[in-house]
C-alpha positions as CSV (number, residue, x, y, z in Angstrom):
1,X,207.6,97.6,93.9
2,X,211.3,98.2,94.0
3,X,212.9,101.5,92.9
4,X,216.3,103.2,92.9
5,X,215.8,106.5,94.7
6,X,217.6,109.8,95.0
7,X,216.6,110.9,98.5
8,X,219.4,113.6,98.7
9,X,221.4,115.2,96.0
10,X,224.9,114.0,95.5
11,X,227.1,111.3,93.9
12,X,225.6,107.9,92.9
13,X,226.8,106.4,96.1
14,X,224.0,108.3,97.9
15,X,221.3,106.5,95.9
16,X,219.2,103.9,97.8
17,X,217.0,101.0,96.7
18,X,213.6,100.9,98.4
19,X,210.1,99.4,98.1
20,X,207.6,102.1,97.1
21,X,203.8,101.9,96.2
22,X,203.0,100.8,92.7
23,X,201.7,103.8,90.8
24,X,198.4,104.0,89.0
25,X,198.0,105.8,85.6
26,X,195.9,108.9,85.4
27,X,194.1,110.2,82.3
28,X,196.3,110.1,79.3
29,X,198.9,107.9,81.0
30,X,200.0,104.2,81.0
31,X,201.8,102.1,83.5
32,X,204.8,100.1,82.2
33,X,206.3,97.0,83.7
34,X,209.9,97.9,83.2
35,X,212.2,95.3,81.5
36,X,215.3,97.4,80.9
37,X,216.4,101.0,81.6
38,X,218.9,103.1,79.5
39,X,221.6,104.8,81.5
40,X,222.6,108.2,80.1
41,X,224.9,111.1,81.0
42,X,222.0,113.3,82.3
43,X,221.5,110.7,85.0
44,X,224.8,111.7,86.5
45,X,223.7,115.3,86.5
46,X,220.1,115.0,87.7
47,X,221.1,113.2,90.9
48,X,223.5,116.1,91.8
49,X,220.8,118.7,91.0
50,X,222.9,119.9,88.1
51,X,220.5,119.2,85.2
52,X,218.1,121.5,83.4
53,X,215.2,119.6,84.9
54,X,215.1,119.4,88.7
55,X,212.5,116.9,90.0
56,X,211.5,117.1,93.7
57,X,213.0,114.7,96.1
58,X,212.7,111.8,96.4
59,X,212.8,110.7,92.8
60,X,214.1,107.8,90.7
61,X,216.6,108.6,88.0
62,X,216.4,107.0,84.6
63,X,215.2,108.9,81.6
64,X,214.2,106.1,79.2
65,X,213.1,102.5,79.5
66,X,211.5,99.6,77.6
67,X,208.8,97.2,78.9
68,X,205.3,95.9,78.7
69,X,202.2,98.0,79.3
70,X,200.5,96.8,82.6
71,X,197.7,99.3,82.9
72,X,196.1,102.0,80.7
73,X,194.6,105.2,82.0
74,X,191.4,106.9,80.8
75,X,191.6,108.5,77.3
76,X,194.3,106.2,75.9
77,X,192.8,104.2,73.0
78,X,195.8,103.2,70.9
79,X,197.9,101.5,73.5
80,X,196.8,98.3,75.2
81,X,197.9,96.1,78.1
82,X,200.5,93.8,76.8
83,X,202.0,96.1,74.2
84,X,205.8,96.3,74.2
85,X,206.8,100.0,74.3
86,X,209.7,102.4,74.8
87,X,209.1,105.3,77.1
88,X,211.0,108.6,77.4
89,X,210.2,109.6,81.0
90,X,212.9,112.2,81.7
91,X,213.3,110.6,85.1
92,X,211.6,107.8,87.2
93,X,212.5,104.8,85.0
94,X,214.8,103.0,87.5
95,X,211.9,101.1,89.0
96,X,210.0,98.0,88.4
97,X,206.9,100.0,87.3
98,X,206.8,103.5,85.8
99,X,204.1,105.9,84.7
100,X,204.4,107.6,81.3
101,X,202.3,110.0,79.4
102,X,201.0,108.8,76.1
103,X,203.1,111.3,74.2
104,X,206.3,109.9,75.8
105,X,205.7,106.4,74.4
106,X,206.5,104.7,71.1
107,X,205.9,101.1,70.3
108,X,209.0,98.9,69.9
109,X,210.0,97.6,66.5
110,X,209.0,93.9,66.0
111,X,211.7,91.6,67.5
112,X,213.6,94.4,69.2
113,X,215.2,93.2,72.4
114,X,214.3,95.1,75.5
115,X,217.9,96.1,76.4
116,X,218.4,97.6,72.9
117,X,215.0,99.3,73.0
118,X,215.7,100.8,76.5
119,X,218.9,102.5,75.2
120,X,217.5,103.6,71.9
121,X,215.5,106.8,72.2
122,X,217.7,109.3,74.0
123,X,221.0,108.6,72.2
124,X,219.7,108.0,68.7
125,X,217.0,110.7,69.2
126,X,219.5,113.3,70.3
127,X,221.9,112.5,67.4
128,X,219.2,112.3,64.8
129,X,217.7,115.6,65.8
130,X,221.1,117.2,66.0
131,X,222.3,116.0,62.6
132,X,219.1,116.3,60.7
133,X,217.3,119.4,62.1
134,X,220.0,121.4,63.8
135,X,223.1,120.5,61.7
136,X,221.4,120.0,58.3
137,X,224.0,117.3,57.5
138,X,224.1,116.6,53.8
139,X,225.4,113.6,51.8
140,X,229.0,114.1,50.9
141,X,229.8,116.4,53.8
142,X,232.3,115.6,56.5
143,X,231.2,115.1,60.1
144,X,233.5,115.2,63.1
145,X,232.2,113.4,66.2
146,X,233.9,114.1,69.6
147,X,233.5,111.6,72.4
148,X,232.7,109.2,69.6
149,X,232.7,106.0,71.6
150,X,230.2,107.2,74.2
151,X,226.4,106.7,74.2
152,X,225.4,109.6,72.0
153,X,228.8,109.8,70.1
154,X,228.6,106.3,68.8
155,X,225.0,106.9,67.5
156,X,226.2,110.0,65.7
157,X,228.9,108.0,64.0
158,X,226.3,105.5,62.8
159,X,223.8,108.1,61.8
160,X,226.4,110.2,60.0
161,X,227.1,107.2,57.7
162,X,223.4,106.4,57.2
163,X,223.0,110.0,56.1
164,X,225.8,109.8,53.6
165,X,228.6,111.7,55.3
166,X,232.3,111.1,55.7
167,X,232.7,110.5,59.5
168,X,235.8,111.3,61.5
169,X,235.6,109.9,65.0
170,X,237.6,111.4,67.9
171,X,238.0,109.7,71.3
172,X,240.5,109.3,74.1
173,X,241.8,105.8,73.5
174,X,242.7,103.3,70.8
175,X,240.2,100.8,72.2
176,X,237.4,103.4,71.8
177,X,238.5,104.3,68.3
178,X,238.6,100.6,67.3
179,X,234.9,100.4,68.2
180,X,234.2,103.6,66.2
181,X,235.8,101.9,63.2
182,X,233.6,98.9,63.7
183,X,230.5,101.2,63.7
184,X,231.5,102.8,60.4
185,X,233.9,105.7,61.1
186,X,236.1,106.5,58.0
187,X,238.9,108.2,60.0
188,X,239.8,108.4,63.7
189,X,241.6,110.8,66.0
190,X,243.0,110.0,69.4
191,X,242.8,113.4,71.1
192,X,244.7,112.1,74.1
193,X,247.9,111.6,72.1
194,X,247.4,113.6,68.9
195,X,246.9,117.3,68.1
196,X,243.2,117.6,67.4
197,X,243.4,120.7,65.3
198,X,246.3,119.5,63.2
199,X,244.8,116.0,62.6
200,X,241.5,117.6,61.4
201,X,243.5,119.7,59.0
202,X,245.5,116.7,57.7
203,X,242.4,114.5,57.3
204,X,240.5,117.1,55.4
205,X,243.4,118.4,53.2
206,X,243.1,121.7,55.0
207,X,239.4,122.2,54.1
208,X,238.0,121.5,57.6
209,X,234.9,119.7,58.6
210,X,231.3,120.7,57.8
211,X,229.6,119.6,61.0
212,X,231.1,119.1,64.5
213,X,229.1,117.0,67.0
214,X,230.4,117.9,70.5
215,X,229.0,116.2,73.6
216,X,232.3,116.7,75.4
217,X,233.1,120.4,75.6
218,X,236.0,121.5,77.9
219,X,239.4,121.8,76.2
220,X,238.4,120.0,73.1
221,X,235.9,122.7,71.9
222,X,238.3,125.4,70.6
223,X,240.8,123.2,68.7
224,X,238.0,121.3,67.0
225,X,236.2,124.6,66.1
226,X,239.4,125.9,64.6
227,X,239.2,122.9,62.2
228,X,235.7,123.8,61.0
229,X,235.0,124.5,57.3
230,X,233.5,127.6,55.7
231,X,229.7,127.6,56.5
232,X,230.3,124.9,59.1
233,X,227.9,124.0,61.9
234,X,229.2,123.3,65.5
235,X,226.6,121.3,67.4
236,X,226.6,121.9,71.2
237,X,225.4,118.6,72.7
238,X,226.8,118.7,76.2
239,X,229.9,119.0,78.4
240,X,230.8,115.4,79.5
241,X,234.5,116.4,80.0
242,X,233.5,118.9,82.7
243,X,234.0,122.6,81.9
244,X,231.7,124.6,79.7
245,X,234.0,126.1,77.1
246,X,234.2,129.8,76.1
247,X,234.9,130.2,72.3
248,X,236.4,133.4,70.9
249,X,233.6,134.8,68.8
250,X,236.0,135.9,66.0
251,X,236.2,132.2,65.1
252,X,232.6,131.7,63.8
253,X,232.9,135.2,62.2
254,X,236.0,134.4,60.0
255,X,234.6,130.9,59.1
256,X,231.0,132.0,58.4
257,X,230.2,129.3,60.9
258,X,227.3,128.6,63.2
259,X,227.2,127.5,66.8
260,X,224.0,125.6,67.2
261,X,222.5,124.4,70.5
262,X,220.9,120.9,70.7
263,X,218.4,120.2,73.5
264,X,216.6,117.1,72.5
265,X,214.4,116.9,75.6
266,X,213.0,120.3,75.0
267,X,212.6,119.6,71.3
268,X,210.4,116.5,72.0
269,X,208.0,118.8,74.0
270,X,208.1,121.8,71.7
271,X,207.7,119.9,68.5
272,X,206.1,116.6,69.4
273,X,204.8,115.8,65.8
274,X,208.3,116.2,64.4
275,X,209.8,114.2,67.2
276,X,207.4,111.3,66.4
277,X,208.4,111.5,62.7
278,X,212.0,111.3,63.8
279,X,211.4,108.2,66.0
280,X,209.5,106.5,63.1
281,X,212.4,107.0,60.8
282,X,214.9,105.7,63.4
283,X,212.8,102.6,64.1
284,X,212.4,102.0,60.4
285,X,216.2,102.3,59.9
286,X,216.6,99.8,62.8
287,X,214.1,97.4,61.3
288,X,216.0,97.6,58.0
289,X,219.3,96.8,59.7
290,X,220.9,100.2,59.1
291,X,221.4,100.8,62.8
292,X,223.1,98.3,65.1
293,X,222.9,99.6,68.7
294,X,225.9,98.6,70.8
295,X,225.1,97.7,74.4
296,X,228.4,97.1,76.1
297,X,227.4,96.3,79.7
298,X,224.3,95.3,81.7
299,X,223.7,96.0,85.4
300,X,220.8,94.8,87.6
301,X,218.3,97.3,89.0
302,X,219.9,97.0,92.4
303,X,223.1,98.1,90.8
304,X,221.7,101.4,89.5
305,X,224.2,103.4,91.5
306,X,227.1,101.4,90.1
307,X,225.8,101.9,86.5
308,X,225.6,105.7,87.0
309,X,229.1,105.7,88.5
310,X,230.3,103.7,85.4
311,X,228.8,106.4,83.2
312,X,230.2,109.3,85.4
313,X,233.7,107.8,85.2
314,X,233.4,107.8,81.4
315,X,233.9,104.0,81.1
316,X,230.9,103.4,78.9
317,X,231.4,102.2,75.3
318,X,228.1,102.7,73.5
319,X,225.2,102.0,75.8
320,X,224.9,100.6,79.3
321,X,221.5,99.4,80.6
322,X,219.8,98.1,83.7
323,X,217.9,94.9,83.4
324,X,214.8,94.5,85.6
């Protein structure tokens, strides 16, 4: 079978495409014939050995995929060959066949396209866990989403509206903000041309925002935090803009605010039952038409390196996927 491989750490241009043996599932595992692979920001980190998880070389990137079960290992009774499934693998999905543990798999919603399914779990899963469990977002509250046109950011905009919040989307271009409007954002901020702190103040009549969803970090963290409301929650998702920010700790003190870490991958392992409940709710919302995943670009499996470069250069609007 064909796979995209990281044989030495570095930029995506070092990735290679090679034929490798087709894997066989062990106990509690299934093998999936991959139809589509979601590309995510962690893929840009894992190939550079900068991510929290550090698989041994060589490995295939790709943390999520959708496909058809092609083989079932011993001890798996509720998944059968031919089932259409989504798998959250962490890495290894950029291949024609992938092995997944039973706990990493959910069945696709009826009629769900493979490309939509492949990009569903990590982005919606991260944002749902962040807003529901970590941010305790309530109807009527105001949510600020930074990097709002990216993979996780756009799902946070959608989910914020589903959960009854007023959503302010912040991004770096008018094109990105137009997409955020289409996905339900009530207000927008172009932080490339506008003063982020002052715009938050203006849009909230000086009150501030209740929850900040930040996958960007860097120089955007402090001005957004200065716009947080009393008892606000600042959700640390990631650092796509580069630098890990250092916030003055007097800021959460004077606002009675919380800085809350969000590590969805660890959550799925530490609290698998709650994770399954989250996925069931997300798939139900999708089936009910409340969620409309936005896939902006498709790449072929052979173009895996190009897809990761596209993500690394922050060109993605919503999701990008590999089709197999």
